[in-house]
C-alpha positions in Angstrom: -18.6 -13.1 -2.3 -15.3 -11.4 -3.2 -14.8 -7.9 -1.9 -14.3 -5.0 -4.2 -11.1 -3.5 -2.8 -11.3 -0.5 -5.1 -14.7 0.5 -3.7 -13.4 0.4 -0.1 -10.4 2.5 -1.1 -12.6 5.1 -2.8 -14.9 5.3 0.2 -11.8 5.8 2.4 -9.7 8.1 0.4 -9.6 10.4 3.3 -8.8 9.1 6.8 -8.3 11.2 9.9 -6.3 10.3 13.0 -5.7 12.3 16.1 -2.9 14.4 14.5 -3.0 13.5 10.8 -5.1 13.6 7.7 -4.4 10.9 5.2 -5.7 12.0 1.8 -4.9 11.8 -1.9 -1.6 13.4 -3.1 -2.1 16.3 -5.5 0.2 18.6 -7.4 -0.5 21.2 -4.7 1.8 19.0 -2.5 4.8 19.3 -4.9 6.7 21.8 -2.8 6.3 19.9 0.5 7.2 16.6 -1.3 10.2 18.2 -3.0 11.5 19.3 0.4 12.1 15.7 1.4 12.3 14.0 -2.0 15.4 16.2 -2.8 17.1 15.2 0.4 19.5 12.3 -0.2 19.5 11.2 3.5 15.6 11.0 3.5 15.2 9.0 0.3 18.4 7.1 0.0 16.9 3.7 0.7 13.6 4.3 -1.1 14.1 6.1 -4.4 16.5 8.4 -6.3 16.4 11.9 -5.0 14.5 14.5 -7.0 16.7 17.0 -8.9 14.0 19.6 -9.4 10.5 20.7 -8.4 9.4 19.8 -11.9 10.6 16.2 -11.4 8.6 16.0 -8.2 5.5 17.2 -10.1 6.1 14.6 -12.8 6.4 11.9 -10.1 3.2 13.0 -8.5 1.3 13.0 -11.8 2.7 9.6 -12.9 2.5 7.7 -9.6 0.0 9.4 -7.3 -2.5 11.1 -9.6 -2.6 8.5 -12.4 -3.4 5.7 -9.9 -4.4 7.2 -6.6 -6.2 4.4 -4.8 -4.5 3.3 -1.7 -1.9 6.1 -1.8 -2.1 8.8 0.8 -0.4 12.1 1.6 0.4 12.4 5.3 -0.8 15.9 6.3 -0.4 17.4 9.8 -3.8 18.6 11.0 -2.3 21.4 13.0 -0.4 23.1 10.1 -1.7 21.6 6.8 1.8 20.6 5.9 2.3 17.4 3.9 5.2 15.5 5.6 5.2 12.2 3.7 3.3 9.5 2.0 2.0 6.1 2.9 0.3 3.5 0.8 -1.3 0.0 0.7 -0.3 -1.8 -2.5 -2.5 -4.7 -3.6 -1.0 -5.8 -6.9 -3.3 -8.8 -7.9 -3.8 -9.9 -4.3 -7.2 -10.1 -2.7 -6.2 -11.3 0.8 -3.0 -9.2 1.4 -1.4 -5.9 0.8 2.0 -4.3 1.2 2.6 -1.2 3.3 5.1 1.4 2.1 6.0 4.9 3.3 8.4 7.8 3.2 8.6 10.8 5.6 10.4 14.1 5.7 13.3 13.6 8.1 12.4 16.7 10.1 9.3 14.9 11.4 11.0 11.6 12.4 10.8 10.5 16.0 7.3 12.0 16.7 5.2 8.9 16.1 3.6 10.3 12.9 4.5 7.3 10.7 3.3 4.8 13.4 0.0 6.8 13.6 -0.4 6.7 9.8 0.5 3.1 9.7 -2.1 2.1 12.3 -4.7 3.9 10.2 -3.9 1.8 7.2 -3.8 -1.4 9.3 -7.3 -0.4 10.4 -8.3 0.1 6.8 -6.8 -3.2 5.7 -8.1 -5.4 8.5 -11.2 -3.8 9.8 -12.7 -2.3 6.6 -11.4 -4.4 3.8 -11.0 -7.7 5.7 -7.5 -8.6 4.7 -5.7 -11.7 6.1 -2.1 -10.2 5.9 -0.3 -6.9 5.6 3.4 -7.1 4.8 6.2 -4.6 4.4 9.9 -4.6 3.8 12.9 -2.3 4.3 16.5 -2.1 3.3 18.4 -3.7 6.1 20.5 -0.6 6.5 17.4 1.5 7.2 16.8 0.3 10.8 14.4 3.2 11.6 11.9 1.8 9.1 12.1 -1.6 10.8 11.3 0.0 14.1 8.1 1.5 12.6 7.1 -2.0 11.5 7.7 -3.4 14.9 5.7 -0.6 16.6 2.9 -1.6 14.2 2.9 -5.1 15.7 4.6 -6.7 12.6 6.8 -9.7 12.9 10.1 -10.0 11.2 9.9 -12.9 8.8 13.4 -13.0 7.5 16.0 -11.4 5.2 16.4 -11.7 1.5 20.2 -11.3 0.9 21.8 -9.5 -2.0 18.5 -8.5 -3.6 20.2 -6.1 -5.9 22.8 -3.4 -6.2 22.0 0.0 -4.9 23.1 3.5 -5.7 26.8 3.2 -5.0 27.0 -0.3 -6.5 26.7 -1.9 -3.0 24.6 -5.0 -2.5 21.5 -4.6 -0.3 19.4 -6.9 1.7 15.6 -6.7 2.3 14.1 -7.4 5.7 10.6 -8.7 5.5 7.8 -8.1 8.1 4.1 -8.9 8.3 1.1 -8.9 10.5 -1.8 -11.3 10.2 -5.4 -10.6 10.8 -5.7 -12.6 14.1 -2.5 -10.9 15.4 -4.0 -7.4 14.6 -7.2 -8.2 16.4 -5.4 -10.0 19.3 -3.4 -6.9 20.1 -6.5 -4.7 20.5 
């Protein structure tokens, strides 16, 4: 019997960890998101920086509100501040998902993204029953690769000259994954 992934995502649209609440992104998050989405250093390898709060609201409406399943705001329990986003993307896959994330640079180095990532690995492997969770990062964004490694992911390889980026420079994607038996073997 094939699992209904959407049902699992609806049932787990709010996930709590020790320090974080993962929950749907709403327009109420616009100012917190704009704080990092308008910072070129934070978003350089992920998306074009937002030029206005209105642009952030439009992006929240189009990406997070229009199709919210599997997409989470990362909120600090202690303060209620939204410091980033994380998501599991399923496309047309039934056995695997892709992990993606962005975080306000002022909260880097505190283990928050690893904590959020572990929560989504739990959702993917223990709740949904996936076989594989994969992720990728721009080769120049080494911090993102370190998060993947802390999540127990294995580097699979590099796709070279995937495309041209913001300054016309070629970029390479580094691919990582973790399999179901690796996830359960590490516990």
